[in-house]
C-alpha positions in Angstrom: 9.2 -128.3 88.7 9.4 -131.9 87.6 8.4 -131.1 84.0 11.8 -131.3 82.6 12.6 -134.9 83.4 11.2 -137.8 81.3 7.7 -138.5 81.8 8.1 -141.7 84.1 10.7 -139.8 86.2 8.5 -136.7 86.6 5.5 -138.7 87.7 7.5 -140.3 90.4 9.2 -137.4 91.7 6.0 -135.6 92.0 4.5 -138.3 93.9 7.5 -138.5 96.2 7.4 -134.6 96.7 3.9 -134.7 97.5 4.0 -137.4 100.2 7.3 -135.8 101.7 5.6 -132.6 102.0 2.6 -134.1 103.9 4.7 -136.1 106.3 7.0 -133.0 106.9 3.6 -130.8 107.6 2.3 -133.9 110.0 5.7 -134.0 111.8 5.9 -130.3 112.4 2.4 -130.3 113.6 3.5 -132.9 116.5 5.2 -129.8 118.1 7.9 -132.3 119.6 11.5 -132.7 119.2 13.1 -134.4 116.1 14.4 -137.2 118.3 10.9 -138.4 119.5 9.4 -137.7 116.2 11.9 -140.1 114.6 11.3 -142.7 117.1 7.5 -142.2 116.5 8.3 -142.8 112.8 10.8 -145.6 113.7 13.9 -144.0 112.2 16.8 -142.2 113.3 17.1 -138.4 113.9 19.4 -137.8 111.3 17.1 -139.7 108.7 14.2 -137.4 109.9 16.2 -134.4 109.5 17.0 -135.6 105.9 13.3 -135.8 105.5 12.7 -132.3 107.1 15.3 -130.6 105.0 13.5 -132.1 101.7 16.5 -134.3 100.5 14.2 -136.1 98.5 17.1 -138.1 96.5 17.6 -140.1 99.9 14.0 -141.5 100.1 12.2 -144.0 97.7 8.7 -143.8 97.1 8.1 -147.0 99.0 10.1 -145.6 102.1 8.0 -142.3 101.8 4.7 -144.5 101.9 5.8 -146.4 104.9 6.7 -143.2 106.8 3.4 -141.7 106.0 1.7 -144.8 107.3 3.4 -144.4 110.4 2.5 -140.8 110.7 -1.0 -142.0 110.3 -1.6 -140.5 107.0 -4.0 -142.1 104.5 -2.3 -142.0 100.9 -4.6 -142.1 97.7 -2.9 -142.2 94.3 -5.3 -141.2 91.6 -4.4 -143.0 88.2 -5.7 -141.6 84.9 -4.9 -142.3 81.3 -2.7 -139.8 79.8 -3.8 -137.4 77.1 
């Protein structure tokens, strides 16, 4: 999906997307209200709603990694040489 972007932008957007999806799945697995889930992540409910709606442009990779940690997710980044 992100292949049309410059290589640097594509890599960042792919990482952001992958982390956002993982957080969203984790939050939904909690089977709780958005208000409680937001409190658990240390963010506001509207901010959580942006996350759950996939508004990727509102989240930096750094912010998403922080939220992943708060959701008790382990993030690994695999760095390899380009072709």
